[in-house]
Structures are given as structure tokens and as C-alpha cells.
DODREN-746158 format. One record per residue (C-alpha): x, y, z; residue number from 0; residue in three letters. Coordinates in nm, 3 decimals, always signed. Example, Ala and Ser with C-alpha at 12.3 -4.5 7.8 and 13.67 -1.06 7.14 Angstrom:
<rs>
        c1        c2        c3    nr   rest
    +1.230    -0.450    +0.780     0    ALA
    +1.367    -0.106    +0.714     1    SER
</rs>
This chain:
<rs>
        c1        c2        c3    nr   rest
   +24.547    -6.332    +1.956     0    MET
   +24.593    -6.657    +1.728     1    ILE
   +24.702    -6.994    +1.811     2    VAL
   +25.000    -7.094    +1.663     3    ASN
   +24.985    -7.469    +1.687     4    PHE
   +24.756    -7.770    +1.765     5    PHE
   +24.821    -8.107    +1.925     6    ILE
   +24.531    -8.275    +1.753     7    VAL
   +24.576    -8.655    +1.901     8    GLY
   +24.539    -8.949    +1.847     9    ALA
   +24.360    -8.989    +2.220    10    PRO
   +24.529    -9.210    +2.466    11    LYS
   +24.900    -9.155    +2.317    12    SER
   +25.034    -8.898    +2.545    13    GLY
   +24.870    -8.603    +2.466    14    THR
   +24.847    -8.460    +2.813    15    THR
   +25.205    -8.540    +2.906    16    SER
   +25.298    -8.305    +2.597    17    LEU
   +25.080    -8.056    +2.689    18    TYR
   +25.223    -8.038    +3.027    19    LYS
   +25.547    -8.041    +2.922    20    TYR
   +25.534    -7.750    +2.649    21    LEU
   +25.353    -7.576    +2.893    22    ASP
   +25.632    -7.527    +3.115    23    GLN
   +25.822    -7.362    +2.801    24    HIS
   +25.860    -7.008    +2.858    25    GLU
   +25.781    -6.916    +2.515    26    GLU
   +25.478    -7.109    +2.519    27    ILE
   +25.098    -7.035    +2.646    28    CYS
   +24.877    -7.334    +2.656    29    MET
   +24.532    -7.317    +2.674    30    SER
   +24.388    -7.299    +3.031    31    SER
   +24.170    -7.583    +2.926    32    ILE
   +24.393    -7.874    +2.789    33    LYS
   +24.102    -7.964    +2.543    34    GLU
   +23.873    -7.696    +2.433    35    PRO
   +23.731    -7.883    +2.140    36    ASN
   +23.596    -7.561    +2.009    37    TYR
   +23.702    -7.661    +1.630    38    PHE
   +23.510    -7.979    +1.690    39    SER
   +23.223    -7.844    +1.897    40    SER
   +22.994    -7.866    +1.633    41    GLU
   +23.022    -8.243    +1.603    42    GLU
   +23.065    -8.334    +1.944    43    LEU
   +22.757    -8.128    +2.022    44    ASN
   +22.600    -8.341    +1.725    45    ARG
   +22.683    -8.665    +1.836    46    GLN
   +22.639    -8.607    +2.197    47    ASP
   +22.934    -8.860    +2.308    48    LEU
   +22.900    -8.991    +2.650    49    TYR
   +23.169    -8.813    +2.822    50    TYR
   +22.995    -8.483    +2.880    51    LYS
   +23.326    -8.332    +2.825    52    SER
   +23.314    -7.918    +2.820    53    GLN
   +23.275    -7.801    +2.478    54    VAL
   +23.399    -7.418    +2.386    55    VAL
   +23.146    -7.323    +2.122    56    SER
   +23.234    -6.932    +2.096    57    ASN
   +23.524    -6.762    +1.962    58    ILE
   +23.506    -6.491    +2.282    59    ASP
   +23.537    -6.804    +2.530    60    SER
   +23.757    -6.976    +2.304    61    TYR
   +24.032    -6.665    +2.331    62    LYS
   +23.956    -6.623    +2.695    63    LYS
   +24.153    -6.992    +2.756    64    LEU
   +24.482    -6.809    +2.669    65    PHE
   +24.639    -6.569    +2.896    66    ILE
   +24.970    -6.519    +2.825    67    LYS
   +25.272    -6.440    +3.077    68    LYS
   +25.494    -6.262    +2.815    69    LYS
   +25.401    -6.066    +2.509    70    ASP
   +25.631    -6.284    +2.247    71    LYS
   +25.433    -6.623    +2.368    72    GLN
   +25.301    -6.860    +2.133    73    ILE
   +24.967    -6.997    +2.165    74    LEU
   +24.881    -7.368    +2.195    75    GLY
   +24.616    -7.642    +2.251    76    GLU
   +24.542    -8.011    +2.269    77    ALA
   +24.205    -8.138    +2.178    78    SER
   +24.235    -8.495    +2.070    79    VAL
   +23.901    -8.506    +1.888    80    SER
   +24.065    -8.260    +1.612    81    TYR
   +24.222    -8.596    +1.433    82    LEU
   +23.908    -8.783    +1.394    83    PHE
   +23.607    -8.527    +1.254    84    TYR
   +23.671    -8.504    +0.866    85    LYS
   +23.617    -8.124    +0.875    86    ASN
   +23.857    -7.998    +1.121    87    VAL
   +24.124    -7.947    +0.931    88    PRO
   +23.981    -7.714    +0.721    89    GLU
   +23.813    -7.508    +0.997    90    LYS
   +24.172    -7.479    +1.152    91    ILE
   +24.368    -7.373    +0.834    92    VAL
   +24.051    -7.105    +0.815    93    ALA
   +24.150    -6.992    +1.114    94    TYR
   +24.513    -6.959    +1.091    95    ASN
   +24.630    -7.119    +0.774    96    LYS
   +25.031    -7.068    +0.893    97    LYS
   +24.905    -7.332    +1.193    98    ALA
   +25.142    -7.605    +1.286    99    LYS
   +25.040    -7.964    +1.363   100    ILE
   +25.092    -8.223    +1.610   101    ILE
   +25.004    -8.562    +1.559   102    ILE
   +25.120    -8.857    +1.794   103    ILE
   +25.004    -9.204    +1.697   104    LEU
   +24.998    -9.477    +1.956   105    ARG
   +24.966    -9.894    +1.830   106    ASN
   +24.607    -9.843    +1.736   107    PRO
   +24.555   -10.202    +1.908   108    VAL
   +24.722   -10.093    +2.230   109    GLU
   +24.548    -9.740    +2.210   110    ARG
   +24.203    -9.935    +2.170   111    ALA
   +24.254   -10.156    +2.478   112    TYR
   +24.398    -9.848    +2.677   113    SER
   +24.069    -9.630    +2.551   114    HIS
   +23.851    -9.867    +2.685   115    TYR
   +24.002    -9.960    +2.991   116    LEU
   +23.989    -9.573    +3.065   117    MET
   +23.616    -9.548    +2.987   118    ASP
   +23.547    -9.880    +3.197   119    TYR
   +23.733    -9.721    +3.487   120    ARG
   +23.542    -9.378    +3.460   121    LEU
   +23.181    -9.576    +3.446   122    GLY
   +23.132    -9.483    +3.071   123    TYR
   +23.105    -9.831    +2.965   124    VAL
   +22.989   -10.144    +3.174   125    LYS
   +23.051   -10.422    +2.873   126    VAL
   +23.337   -10.624    +2.790   127    SER
   +23.525   -10.492    +2.478   128    LEU
   +23.449   -10.817    +2.286   129    ASP
   +23.101   -10.763    +2.334   130    GLU
   +23.115   -10.400    +2.174   131    ILE
   +23.366   -10.596    +1.864   132    LEU
   +23.088   -10.841    +1.867   133    ASN
   +22.812   -10.571    +1.858   134    ASN
   +22.619   -10.805    +2.142   135    SER
   +22.464   -10.433    +2.290   136    ILE
   +22.265   -10.193    +2.125   137    SER
   +22.314    -9.872    +2.364   138    LYS
   +22.607    -9.646    +2.266   139    ASN
   +22.776    -9.953    +2.038   140    TYR
   +22.821    -9.702    +1.766   141    LEU
   +22.977    -9.471    +1.970   142    LEU
   +23.179    -9.742    +2.159   143    PHE
   +23.317    -9.854    +1.833   144    TYR
   +23.409    -9.506    +1.714   145    GLN
   +23.598    -9.436    +2.022   146    GLN
   +23.757    -9.780    +2.044   147    TYR
   +23.830    -9.890    +1.698   148    ILE
   +23.737    -9.642    +1.423   149    GLU
   +23.980    -9.370    +1.625   150    LEU
   +24.300    -9.621    +1.531   151    GLY
   +24.231    -9.612    +1.157   152    PHE
   +24.499    -9.332    +1.110   153    TYR
   +24.555    -9.316    +0.756   154    TYR
   +24.327    -9.117    +0.629   155    ASN
   +24.296    -8.876    +0.932   156    GLN
   +24.669    -8.822    +0.905   157    VAL
   +24.654    -8.778    +0.568   158    LYS
   +24.363    -8.472    +0.571   159    ARG
   +24.607    -8.265    +0.792   160    TYR
   +24.918    -8.323    +0.548   161    ILE
   +24.681    -8.253    +0.257   162    ASP
   +24.537    -7.916    +0.370   163    VAL
   +24.893    -7.770    +0.549   164    PHE
   +25.190    -7.935    +0.379   165    GLY
   +25.426    -8.173    +0.536   166    LYS
   +25.647    -7.936    +0.645   167    GLU
   +25.388    -7.805    +0.869   168    ASN
   +25.271    -8.131    +1.010   169    VAL
   +25.507    -8.319    +1.269   170    CYS
   +25.400    -8.703    +1.312   171    VAL
   +25.508    -8.870    +1.638   172    LYS
   +25.516    -9.208    +1.789   173    LEU
   +25.383    -9.269    +2.172   174    TYR
   +25.643    -9.536    +2.192   175    ASP
   +25.946    -9.239    +2.118   176    GLU
   +25.761    -9.047    +2.416   177    LEU
   +25.783    -9.336    +2.629   178    ASN
   +26.132    -9.426    +2.552   179    GLU
   +26.268    -9.072    +2.585   180    ASP
   +26.016    -8.781    +2.724   181    ASN
   +26.285    -8.518    +2.720   182    ARG
   +26.419    -8.585    +2.367   183    SER
   +26.066    -8.638    +2.232   184    PHE
   +25.965    -8.281    +2.370   185    THR
   +26.222    -8.108    +2.243   186    ASN
   +26.215    -8.270    +1.889   187    ASN
   +25.831    -8.115    +1.951   188    ILE
   +25.984    -7.752    +2.052   189    ILE
   +26.230    -7.752    +1.771   190    SER
   +25.936    -7.794    +1.528   191    PHE
   +25.778    -7.488    +1.658   192    LEU
   +26.096    -7.278    +1.617   193    ASN
   +26.175    -7.224    +1.971   194    LEU
   +26.476    -7.255    +2.168   195    GLU
   +26.507    -7.557    +2.374   196    LEU
   +26.481    -7.507    +2.786   197    GLN
   +26.615    -7.669    +3.060   198    GLU
   +26.364    -7.561    +3.313   199    ASN
   +26.090    -7.831    +3.209   200    ILE
   +26.016    -8.105    +3.463   201    ASP
   +25.999    -8.448    +3.295   202    PHE
   +25.990    -8.666    +3.590   203    THR
   +25.620    -8.660    +3.647   204    LEU
   +25.392    -8.915    +3.471   205    PRO
   +25.063    -8.748    +3.345   206    TYR
   +24.714    -8.922    +3.278   207    ASN
   +24.899    -9.258    +3.338   208    LYS
   +24.709    -9.585    +3.333   209    SER
   +24.581    -9.736    +3.641   210    LYS
   +24.283    -9.989    +3.748   211    SER
   +24.098   -10.023    +4.104   212    ALA
   +24.217   -10.290    +4.318   213    LYS
   +23.861   -10.407    +4.372   214    ASN
   +23.513   -10.370    +4.265   215    SER
   +23.405   -10.186    +4.506   216    PHE
   +23.654    -9.941    +4.486   217    ILE
   +23.576    -9.960    +4.101   218    GLN
   +23.209    -9.877    +4.180   219    ASN
   +23.265    -9.591    +4.351   220    LEU
   +23.531    -9.390    +4.133   221    TYR
   +23.255    -9.415    +3.806   222    SER
   +23.068    -9.150    +4.001   223    PHE
   +23.182    -8.859    +3.794   224    SER
   +23.089    -8.592    +4.102   225    PHE
   +23.266    -8.806    +4.350   226    LEU
   +23.609    -8.809    +4.133   227    ARG
   +23.520    -8.414    +4.098   228    LYS
   +23.496    -8.369    +4.437   229    LEU
   +23.796    -8.549    +4.561   230    ILE
   +23.989    -8.378    +4.293   231    SER
   +23.871    -8.029    +4.431   232    THR
   +23.931    -8.058    +4.771   233    LEU
   +24.209    -8.313    +4.840   234    SER
   +24.589    -8.167    +4.853   235    PRO
   +24.782    -8.345    +4.611   236    ASN
   +24.958    -8.546    +4.843   237    PHE
   +24.580    -8.744    +4.969   238    ILE
   +24.548    -8.825    +4.599   239    ILE
   +24.878    -8.954    +4.575   240    ARG
   +24.802    -9.144    +4.866   241    PHE
   +24.434    -9.277    +4.744   242    ILE
   +24.626    -9.335    +4.403   243    ASN
   +24.894    -9.551    +4.590   244    LYS
   +24.637    -9.721    +4.813   245    LYS
   +24.331    -9.850    +4.627   246    PHE
   +24.419    -9.857    +4.244   247    PHE
   +24.699   -10.066    +4.053   248    ASN
   +24.932    -9.844    +3.868   249    GLN
   +24.967   -10.085    +3.578   250    LYS
   +24.736   -10.148    +3.350   251    SER
   +24.542   -10.479    +3.278   252    GLN
   +24.719   -10.687    +3.021   253    ILE
   +24.496   -10.787    +2.742   254    ILE
   +24.418   -11.123    +2.608   255    SER
   +24.563   -11.299    +2.330   256    GLY
   +24.248   -11.371    +2.157   257    LYS
   +24.112   -11.012    +2.187   258    LEU
   +24.440   -10.876    +2.083   259    GLU
   +24.446   -11.101    +1.787   260    ASN
   +24.075   -10.963    +1.694   261    LYS
   +24.173   -10.618    +1.718   262    LEU
   +24.507   -10.639    +1.524   263    ARG
   +24.255   -10.791    +1.260   264    ASP
   +24.037   -10.522    +1.227   265    LEU
</rs>
């Protein structure tokens, strides 16, 4: 068993949607956990990021994430932490020198604000993005700055993968293309993986869509991770859809011109 391709990021750039679409392809087996973070586990454990997300640290556990439905399926996973950390490309190429790499990039200003809004909604950050940019807080400042700003400095991150795997094995796509035509976008990725296009993939459902609570009370409740997990685990899909429609706005907040200019300068 060896993983054939990796969706390495960037965060908040449509990787969840691509993961879900590719997982419907008959010749593809995606990992049961969307982001195993196996090749960045050392860095994530060392940094102790505030997300407390699941990290798979040993190869046996990593292999168990891939359950083939057919013998000839190729394997893939989508850990967005792989794009940022410098040593990950070398780790992946040592594991599989023939691996295919998929990178989705989003306007870094939009990406930063979307990432901040997600963390705010989930209760990980309590201060404004402007305060973070001004370094007017102390706790977690460097981690916040890394997640919202440094992850958007794409050049060296992308270059590392091209240098290691070669241009022919690295597919760089834009988030805007996914938004405009998710079917064409995904079909381009399938062709990059040298697979046949299929008609059975459902492109109608949005995944990981931005949303904001309609009031501060709902926002405070939603910030408790155990409550989110409880509702997600115990509630059928129609209840979750009702909650999203009743208590959340499906359009994210609009960034102020002043903050947008500050991010653009960075």
C-alpha cells in the first residue's frame, strides 16, 4: 500500500470540496480522515497548534485510513498543513518519489479573512484580526499570525514542491476556478491523475461552506467544541440542515476596506 497523490493545501481554498468529489470516483480511495497530517505530524506536535486536530503519527495507523473498495484504486489524502512546513515535500518524496501533488491557491487576502472567521466561529480566537496584525495581544499571537498571514505567502511553499517533484507532477489550481465550475475543475484534476472521467460524481453539494452565527448567543454556544461534536454525531442530516438555516447566515462577513488594504500590503 502506498499513497499516490496528495492535496497539500492551501487552507480555506476548497480542499474539502475536492476531497469529497474525488472520493466519489470509482478508481480513487481517499483516506477515511480528510486530514491525517502524517507527514507534518512532527511539526504539528512540536508547535502544539490550538486546533487540537487529529494527527496520525505512525505508519501503521496511517495505512489503516485507506480501505479500498476495488483492487485497482489509487490512494489519496488531503492535509492542508503539508503546504506550509518546509520539510514535508522531502518526507513525501522519500515515501513515494512518484507521488502527484495538488495545490489549490486562493487570493491570500480572502484566504486570511476566511481562515480568521472560521477560527472565530469555532471559538479559537476571541480578538479582532486587526489586533492580531497590530501585535496588540500576547497569547497565541505568533500562531495566529502564522495561520492567517504566513500561510498566504505562497511562492516558496509552492516552489519547494516543484523543486522536489518537478512541474509535471505538481498541479497548481485556483480557488476561483473551483467556485466558477467545480465539475470542470475536478475533471482537470482527474485527468492530471491519469484517470478516466466519470458521470457519477455529485457536484451539487457545497462542502465546508462559510457561515456566521446570527447572534452572539449562538456564537458562544457554537464555540464549544464538545457541543459541536455532540450535535454532529447525534443529529441526522435534516436536523443539521435545519440548525444551519435557522441559526446561521450562509454568507460570511464582508471585510472592511481598511483591513483589506492592510492585508493586501502584507
